[in-house]
C-alpha positions as CSV (number, residue, x, y, z in Angstrom):
1,X,-10.6,3.0,-28.9
2,X,-6.9,2.1,-29.3
3,X,-4.9,3.2,-26.3
4,X,-1.5,4.7,-26.7
5,X,1.2,2.0,-26.7
6,X,3.0,1.8,-23.4
7,X,6.7,1.1,-23.3
8,X,8.1,-2.1,-21.8
9,X,10.4,-0.1,-19.6
10,X,7.5,1.7,-18.1
11,X,5.7,-1.6,-17.3
12,X,8.8,-3.2,-15.9
13,X,9.7,-0.2,-13.7
14,X,6.1,-0.1,-12.2
15,X,6.2,-3.8,-11.7
16,X,9.6,-3.5,-9.9
17,X,8.1,-0.7,-7.8
18,X,5.2,-2.9,-6.8
19,X,7.6,-5.7,-5.7
20,X,9.5,-3.3,-3.5
21,X,6.3,-1.9,-2.0
22,X,5.1,-5.4,-1.3
23,X,8.3,-6.2,0.5
24,X,7.9,-3.0,2.4
25,X,4.4,-4.1,3.5
26,X,6.0,-7.3,4.9
27,X,8.7,-5.3,6.7
28,X,6.1,-2.8,8.0
29,X,4.2,-5.6,9.7
30,X,7.4,-7.2,11.0
31,X,8.2,-3.8,12.6
32,X,4.8,-3.8,14.2
33,X,5.5,-7.2,15.6
34,X,8.6,-6.1,17.5
35,X,8.0,-2.3,18.1
36,X,5.9,-0.5,20.6
37,X,2.7,-0.4,18.6
38,X,0.5,-3.5,19.3
39,X,-1.4,-3.3,16.0
40,X,-0.5,-6.7,14.5
41,X,-1.9,-10.2,14.9
42,X,1.3,-11.3,16.8
43,X,3.1,-8.9,19.1
44,X,6.5,-9.3,20.9
45,X,6.8,-5.7,22.3
46,X,10.1,-4.0,22.4
47,X,11.9,-4.0,25.8
48,X,14.7,-1.7,24.8
49,X,15.1,1.7,23.0
50,X,15.7,0.1,19.6
51,X,11.9,-0.4,19.4
52,X,11.6,3.4,18.8
53,X,13.5,3.0,15.5
54,X,10.9,0.4,14.4
55,X,8.0,2.8,15.4
56,X,9.7,5.5,13.2
57,X,9.8,3.0,10.3
58,X,6.1,2.3,10.7
59,X,5.3,6.1,10.8
60,X,7.4,6.8,7.7
61,X,5.9,3.9,5.8
62,X,2.4,4.9,6.7
63,X,2.8,8.4,5.4
64,X,3.2,7.2,1.8
65,X,3.3,3.5,0.9
66,X,-0.4,2.6,0.8
67,X,-1.1,5.9,-1.1
68,X,1.6,4.7,-3.5
69,X,-0.2,1.4,-4.0
70,X,-3.4,3.2,-4.8
71,X,-1.7,5.4,-7.3
72,X,-0.2,2.3,-9.1
73,X,-3.6,0.7,-9.0
74,X,-5.2,3.8,-10.5
75,X,-2.6,3.9,-13.1
76,X,-3.5,0.5,-14.4
77,X,-7.3,0.9,-14.1
78,X,-8.3,3.0,-17.2
79,X,-6.3,0.7,-19.6
80,X,-7.9,-2.4,-18.2
81,X,-11.4,-0.8,-18.5
82,X,-10.6,0.3,-22.1
83,X,-9.5,-3.2,-23.1
84,X,-12.2,-5.2,-21.4
85,X,-15.2,-2.9,-21.5
86,X,-17.4,-2.0,-18.6
87,X,-19.1,-5.3,-17.8
88,X,-16.0,-7.5,-18.2
89,X,-14.0,-5.0,-16.2
90,X,-16.4,-5.1,-13.3
91,X,-16.6,-8.9,-13.4
92,X,-12.8,-9.2,-13.5
93,X,-12.5,-6.8,-10.5
94,X,-15.1,-8.8,-8.5
95,X,-13.2,-12.0,-9.2
96,X,-9.6,-10.8,-8.8
97,X,-10.3,-8.7,-5.7
98,X,-13.5,-10.1,-4.2
99,X,-12.4,-13.8,-4.3
100,X,-9.1,-13.1,-2.5
101,X,-10.9,-11.0,0.1
102,X,-13.3,-13.7,0.9
103,X,-10.6,-16.3,0.9
104,X,-8.7,-14.3,3.4
105,X,-11.7,-13.8,5.7
106,X,-12.9,-17.4,5.5
107,X,-9.6,-19.3,5.3
108,X,-6.5,-17.4,6.2
109,X,-7.8,-15.1,9.0
110,X,-8.9,-18.1,11.2
111,X,-5.4,-19.6,10.7
112,X,-3.8,-16.4,11.7
113,X,-5.9,-15.8,14.8
114,X,-6.6,-19.3,16.1
115,X,-3.3,-19.7,18.0
116,X,-3.9,-16.8,20.4
117,X,-7.7,-17.4,20.8
118,X,-8.1,-21.1,20.7
119,X,-11.0,-22.6,22.7
120,X,-14.7,-23.1,22.6
121,X,-15.3,-19.4,22.3
122,X,-13.1,-18.9,19.3
123,X,-16.0,-18.6,16.8
124,X,-17.6,-16.0,19.0
125,X,-14.4,-14.0,18.9
126,X,-14.0,-14.6,15.2
127,X,-17.5,-13.3,14.3
128,X,-17.4,-10.5,16.9
129,X,-14.1,-9.2,15.5
130,X,-14.9,-9.5,11.8
131,X,-12.1,-7.7,10.1
132,X,-10.2,-8.1,6.8
133,X,-6.9,-7.2,8.4
134,X,-4.4,-6.1,5.7
135,X,-6.9,-7.0,3.0
136,X,-8.7,-3.7,3.8
137,X,-6.6,-2.4,0.9
138,X,-8.3,-4.8,-1.5
139,X,-11.6,-3.9,0.0
140,X,-11.1,-0.2,-0.6
141,X,-9.6,-0.8,-4.0
142,X,-12.6,-2.8,-5.1
143,X,-14.9,0.1,-4.1
144,X,-12.6,2.6,-6.1
145,X,-12.7,0.3,-9.1
146,X,-16.5,0.0,-9.1
147,X,-16.8,3.7,-8.7
148,X,-14.6,4.2,-11.7
149,X,-16.7,1.8,-13.7
150,X,-19.8,3.7,-12.7
151,X,-18.2,6.9,-13.8
152,X,-17.3,5.4,-17.2
153,X,-20.8,3.9,-17.6
154,X,-22.4,5.0,-20.8
155,X,-19.6,7.4,-21.6
156,X,-17.0,7.3,-24.4
157,X,-13.5,6.1,-23.5
158,X,-11.3,9.0,-22.5
159,X,-8.6,9.6,-25.0
160,X,-5.0,9.7,-24.1
161,X,-3.7,13.3,-24.1
162,X,0.0,13.3,-23.3
163,X,1.2,16.4,-21.5
164,X,4.0,17.3,-19.2
165,X,3.1,17.7,-15.6
166,X,3.8,21.2,-14.3
167,X,5.4,22.1,-11.0
168,X,2.6,24.3,-10.0
169,X,0.1,21.5,-10.4
170,X,2.1,19.4,-8.0
171,X,2.3,22.2,-5.5
172,X,-1.5,22.8,-5.7
173,X,-2.1,19.1,-5.4
174,X,0.0,18.9,-2.2
175,X,-1.7,22.0,-0.7
176,X,-5.2,20.7,-1.6
177,X,-4.4,17.2,-0.1
178,X,-3.0,18.9,3.0
179,X,-6.2,20.9,3.5
180,X,-8.5,17.9,2.7
181,X,-6.6,15.7,5.1
182,X,-6.7,18.3,7.9
183,X,-10.4,18.9,7.5
184,X,-11.1,15.1,7.3
185,X,-9.2,14.5,10.5
186,X,-11.6,16.7,12.5
187,X,-14.3,14.0,12.4
188,X,-11.8,11.2,11.7
189,X,-8.7,11.8,13.8
190,X,-5.5,9.8,13.4
191,X,-5.7,6.5,15.1
192,X,-9.3,5.9,14.3
193,X,-10.4,2.4,13.3
194,X,-13.5,1.4,11.4
195,X,-14.8,-1.9,12.8
196,X,-16.2,-4.7,10.6
197,X,-14.9,-2.9,7.5
198,X,-11.6,-3.1,9.2
199,X,-10.0,0.2,8.0
200,X,-7.0,0.6,10.2
201,X,-6.1,4.1,8.9
202,X,-9.4,5.8,7.8
203,X,-7.7,9.2,8.5
204,X,-5.7,8.6,5.3
205,X,-8.7,8.1,3.0
206,X,-8.2,11.6,1.3
207,X,-4.7,10.5,0.4
208,X,-5.8,7.1,-0.9
209,X,-8.6,8.5,-3.0
210,X,-6.6,11.4,-4.5
211,X,-3.7,9.1,-5.3
212,X,-6.0,6.7,-7.1
213,X,-7.4,9.5,-9.2
214,X,-3.9,10.9,-9.8
215,X,-2.9,7.4,-11.1
216,X,-5.7,7.5,-13.6
217,X,-4.8,11.0,-14.8
218,X,-1.1,10.0,-15.0
219,X,-2.0,7.2,-17.3
220,X,-4.0,9.3,-19.7
221,X,-1.5,12.2,-19.7
222,X,1.6,10.0,-19.9
223,X,3.1,11.6,-16.8
224,X,5.2,8.5,-16.1
225,X,7.1,9.0,-19.3
226,X,7.3,12.8,-19.3
227,X,8.4,13.4,-15.7
228,X,11.9,14.9,-16.2
229,X,14.9,13.3,-14.4
230,X,15.4,16.5,-12.5
231,X,11.9,16.1,-10.9
232,X,13.1,12.8,-9.4
233,X,16.0,14.5,-7.7
234,X,13.9,17.4,-6.5
235,X,11.2,15.0,-5.2
236,X,13.7,13.1,-3.1
237,X,15.2,16.3,-1.8
238,X,11.8,17.7,-0.8
239,X,10.9,14.5,0.9
240,X,13.9,14.9,3.1
241,X,13.6,18.6,3.7
242,X,9.9,18.5,4.5
243,X,10.6,15.7,7.1
244,X,13.5,17.6,8.7
245,X,11.4,20.8,9.0
246,X,7.8,19.7,9.6
247,X,8.1,16.6,11.7
248,X,9.9,18.2,14.7
249,X,7.4,21.1,14.8
250,X,4.4,18.7,14.6
251,X,5.8,16.7,17.5
252,X,6.4,19.8,19.6
253,X,2.9,21.3,19.1
254,X,-0.5,20.0,20.0
255,X,-4.1,20.2,18.9
256,X,-5.1,21.7,15.5
257,X,-1.6,23.1,14.8
258,X,-0.1,19.6,15.2
259,X,-2.8,18.1,13.1
260,X,-2.2,20.7,10.3
261,X,1.5,20.3,10.4
262,X,1.3,16.5,10.3
263,X,-1.2,16.6,7.4
264,X,1.1,18.9,5.5
265,X,4.2,16.8,6.1
266,X,2.4,13.6,5.1
267,X,1.1,15.2,1.9
268,X,4.4,16.8,0.9
269,X,6.4,13.7,1.8
270,X,4.1,11.2,0.1
271,X,3.8,13.2,-3.2
272,X,7.5,14.1,-3.4
273,X,8.8,10.7,-2.5
274,X,6.4,9.0,-5.0
275,X,7.7,11.3,-7.7
276,X,11.3,10.6,-6.7
277,X,10.9,6.9,-6.7
278,X,8.9,6.8,-10.0
279,X,11.7,8.6,-11.8
280,X,14.4,6.6,-10.0
281,X,12.9,3.3,-11.1
282,X,12.1,4.5,-14.6
283,X,15.7,5.6,-15.1
284,X,17.6,2.9,-13.1
285,X,15.3,-0.1,-12.8
286,X,13.3,-0.1,-16.0
287,X,14.5,-3.6,-17.0
288,X,13.3,-6.9,-15.7
289,X,14.9,-10.3,-16.0
290,X,13.5,-13.7,-15.2
291,X,13.9,-13.3,-11.5
292,X,12.1,-9.9,-11.5
293,X,9.2,-11.3,-13.5
294,X,8.8,-14.1,-11.0
295,X,8.9,-11.7,-8.0
296,X,6.3,-9.5,-9.8
297,X,4.0,-12.3,-10.7
298,X,3.8,-13.4,-7.1
299,X,3.7,-10.0,-5.4
300,X,-0.1,-9.7,-5.0
301,X,-0.3,-13.3,-3.6
302,X,2.5,-12.3,-1.1
303,X,0.3,-9.4,0.1
304,X,-2.5,-11.9,0.7
305,X,-0.6,-14.6,2.5
306,X,2.1,-12.7,4.4
307,X,0.2,-12.5,7.7
308,X,0.2,-16.3,7.9
309,X,4.0,-16.4,7.4
310,X,4.7,-13.5,9.9
311,X,2.6,-15.0,12.7
312,X,4.3,-18.4,12.2
313,X,7.7,-16.8,12.2
314,X,6.9,-14.7,15.2
315,X,5.9,-17.8,17.2
316,X,9.0,-19.7,16.0
317,X,11.3,-16.9,17.2
318,X,9.5,-16.2,20.4
319,X,12.4,-17.7,22.4
320,X,15.0,-15.5,20.7
321,X,16.7,-13.3,23.3
322,X,17.8,-10.1,21.5
323,X,17.0,-6.4,21.2
324,X,14.0,-5.5,19.2
325,X,15.8,-4.3,16.1
326,X,17.8,-7.6,15.9
327,X,14.6,-9.6,16.2
328,X,13.2,-7.5,13.4
329,X,16.2,-8.1,11.2
330,X,16.2,-11.9,11.8
331,X,12.4,-12.1,11.2
332,X,12.7,-10.0,8.0
333,X,15.5,-12.2,6.5
334,X,13.5,-15.3,7.3
335,X,10.0,-14.0,6.3
336,X,10.6,-12.4,2.9
337,X,11.7,-15.6,1.1
338,X,9.1,-17.6,2.9
339,X,6.4,-15.2,1.8
340,X,7.3,-15.5,-1.9
341,X,7.7,-19.3,-1.5
342,X,4.3,-19.7,0.0
343,X,2.9,-17.4,-2.7
344,X,4.4,-19.7,-5.3
345,X,2.8,-22.7,-3.7
346,X,-0.6,-21.0,-3.6
347,X,-0.4,-19.9,-7.2
348,X,0.5,-23.4,-8.2
349,X,-2.9,-24.7,-7.0
350,X,-5.3,-25.6,-9.8
351,X,-7.2,-22.6,-11.0
352,X,-5.4,-20.2,-8.7
353,X,-3.7,-18.2,-11.4
354,X,-7.1,-17.3,-12.9
355,X,-7.6,-15.2,-9.8
356,X,-4.1,-14.4,-8.7
């Protein structure tokens, strides 16, 4: 089946979004380094109130940015399957996702953790804390891709059926996601961690799965192209209003009420912000020059190697005497170009571009 031609502006806009989201992942982990949440390989906890601002950045990021990654991944999945066919698609996903995952576990993770756990018991620690770190995203994405291939097995390719997304569909999606997230967090509360698999945020799995499926549907229905410009403005406004209204109440309440309000805010914020950013990038950042293509080509590799850079930068700046937010700013300015530089070196290795 011939798929509907996709415009260059759409491809460039999504690529540019992916670059920004990758940079946000780096900044997210820099914020974890210097905030009050010891959830990163290297931690220099805040000793002043500015660390709260970094914690707020982490909370806001978490509400939407990994779901956004899954939506983008879902968006590119059906076209890839259509072009390659089922077997080749599965083989390609196993190579392009499975090989980097193994490389991280076997090569990069020891480099990231060895500094703080050096000694004769290191390998006991390494094996006893088997965890893919930020590569949990690749791990889950591989599962989603294989499930999609299983769904398509033996079936005819779904035809593109362009249609405008309706406001009531978006509202129903947000409500459904809010309910699913609330119910999911009864057995899997926020803050849960799945060992071995290494899922740091399993409480967000309903969002990740639904966003991946939404990306697939968006590709078939042409929603990227048909979202009106007004939807972008409304989306950004709703993201702000929902945060101003729901976040304070979720903080002031406890128990099931707080969980329900938090699930509702995360769902409304994520969906509305995604819509706002998609339209913004389509309308304002739909072009891509040589620099943009270079940044986009190396974005996935940046995601893989950035822990190595951040841990090294954290150790290098360990003697810096400054408030937390200043340390964050310095580390961010240093780390971002280093991440893309290291990604360039990795992709320059023989055969690396076949995978990356």
